[in-house]
C-alpha positions, 0 to 999 in steps of 0.5 A: 951173804948178809940178808936184807932182813938182817940189815933191816934189823941192824938199822932197826928199820921201823924206827925210821918212821919216827924220823921224817916228822922231825924235819917236817916239824922244823920246816913247818915252824920255819915256814920252809915247807917246799919241794926240798923238804921230802929230800931232807927228810930222806937225808935224815932217815939215812943218818938215823939208820947210820947211827943205828948201825954204828950203835950195834958196831960199837956195842958188838962185844956188850951185845954178845953178852946181853943181846946175843940174838942181835945181828952182829953177835949172832953172826948174821952181819959181820962187824966190818959190814956193819961199820961199812953200812954205817959209814956209807949211810952217813956219807949218803945222808950228808950228800943228799942234804948238801945237794938239796939244801946247799951250804945251809943244810950242810951246816946242820947235817955235818954237826948232826952226823958228828953228834950221832957218831959221838953218841955211839962211840963216846957218850952213850954209856956216860951221864951225858948220853941222854943229853947228846941223843937229845941234841941229835933229835934237836938238830934233826928238827933244825935240818928241816928249817935249815934251807930257810923260808920258802918263796911263798912264805917269804912273799907272805911275810913281805906283805905283812912286814915289808921284809923277807924272812931270812934263813936265820930267822927261820931257824930261830922260829924252829928252836921251840919245836927242836927243844920239844922233840929233844926233851922227848928224846931225853926221856926215851934215852934215859929209859933205854939205858935200863932196858937190860937191868930194869929201873928204880921208880925214880926214873919213870917218875922223872920221865913221866913228868917230862912227858907231861911238859913235852905234851903241853908245849905242843898245844895250841890256844886256837886249834884243837888238832894239835891238842888232840895229837898231843893228848894221844901222844901223852896217853900212849907213851905216858901209860907205858911209863906208868906201867914201868912205875908199877913194875920197873922190870926190863920188859916193861922198860923196853915196852916204854922205850918202844912206845916212846919211839913209835909214839913220837910221830904223834908229837911231831904231828902236833908240832907240825899242825901247831905251825899251821900245817894241819893236814900234814900234821895229821899225816905225820901222826898217822905214822905212829900206828904203822910204826907200832905194827912194824915194830912187831916184826922188827924191834925198834929198840 
C-alpha cells in the first residue's frame, strides 16, 4: 500500500507553500481579494500537486537512471497510481476553481491545467520548457484575479471614477505581477534543467541578472515593506546562484533551485504588499522560512 509520506514526496508537498502567494498577489493587484480567494488558492495547490505527480509519471524511465530513489522508480508508488493521483488532483483543482470563481475562473484554470500537462508531457525537455513553466506561474497569478474586483473594491472605484471595475480590467491590472512571477519561474526552471549534469557559468550569470530585474519590479516608491521583502528574496536566491557561479556543480545547482522555490513567497509577498495589502504580503512572505524547514524533510526539487 502506498504510504502518505511517499505521496507527499511524489507531489513534493512542501513546494506547495510557494503556490498560494500567486493567487493572493493576483487578487491583490486586481482588487479581487475576498472570500473566494482562499478557495482559489486551494485550487491552485491542487493543480500544482497534479503537475508534480504528472512530472514524475512522465519521467519515470529517466528517473530510474538518474534518480532511482524517487517514489516511482524505487517501487514505493506504482506508475498507474501516480497517473491517477495527477488526474484526480487536476479534476479536483478545476472543480474547486469553477465552483468558487465560476466561468471566469474556469476560463483561466482550464488553460492553466493544459499548460501544466503540456509541460510535463511535451515541453519539459525542449528549449521551450522554461517559457512554458513560466506561463504556468503567470496563469496561476491571473487565477487570483479572474473572478473580478470584489464588491468593496468596486464601490471604492465607483466613488473615484463613476465606474465599477470589470473583471477584464482586474485581469489587466494583475498582468505586471503575473509577468514578474513568470520571469522568476523562468530562472528557476532554467537552472533546474542542470540539476543532474551541472551548469556552465553562463547560466547562473543570466539567471542572476534576471533575479535582479525581478526584484526591482516588486519595489514601491512609497512603501518600504515591498522593498524589504524584495531585498530578502533577491539576497537569498541571488546568493545561492552566486555559489553556482563559483562552483556550477549539480549539488550547487539543486541548492539554487531549492532556494528559488522556497524563496518565491518573499517575492509574492512583495507584490501583494505593493498592491496595498501590506499585512497580507507579510503573511505570504512568512511561508518562505517554513518552506525551507519542510524542504529538509521532503525535497522540493
